[in-house]
N, C-alpha and C positions, 0 to 999 in steps of 0.2 A: 504494500500500500504506500502511496505517496500523495502528499498534499501539494498542490500546485497553486501558488499565489497568482491570481489573475489580475488583481489590481487593488491599489490602495486609494483612498479618497485624497485627491490632490488638494482639497480645501480643508483637510483636517488640521486643526490648530497645532496638535502635537505630532502629527505625522504617523500616528499609530492606529487610527481607526477612522471609519469603517474599512473593512477589507473583504474581498471576495476570494474564496479558495475553491478549487475543484479537487475532489477525492476520486482518484482513478480506480480505486477498488470498489467503491459503492456506486459510482457514476452519479454522485450527488454533489451539490454545492454546499459549502459551509460559509455562513455569513457572520462576520463580526460587525457589530453595530452598537448603538446606544440602547442600553437596557431600559425598557418601558416600566416606569414605577408609578405613573399617575393612575391612582385608583379609579377615577372617573372613566378613563379610557379602557382600563383592564376589565372593568365590570361589564363592558359591552361585548366582551369576548368570552368564549367557552374554552378555557385553556386547561387541558388535562395536566395532572401533577407532573408528568414526565416531559412536558414541553415548556417552552418559554417564548416570550415575544421580544423581538428587538425592533428598533426603528432603523430603517435603512434608507439613505437619501436616493431620490430618483436619479440623480446625476451618476450614480454608481452602476446603473443598469448597462452602461456601455461596456462593462467588462465581461458580461456574459457572452460566450461565443455565439449563441443563437441570435443575439442582438447585433453583435459586431459583424457577423458573416451572413446575416439575413436568413437564418434557418438552422435546423439541427445539423 
């Protein structure tokens, strides 16, 4: 298994987040973003105990290969 960093947020103040990774073993993306802690927003979602919610800026969508190359 290898994680491949596809892109970091060029507008991040500290240069460390958000980030898009691709996991070649699971064929899934891993997203590093801002943890959502606002109770009013979270109560609108049905989040199972084994999941979490992050906020991810729209400008980061460019790093997904499907977006960059126009398809899968």
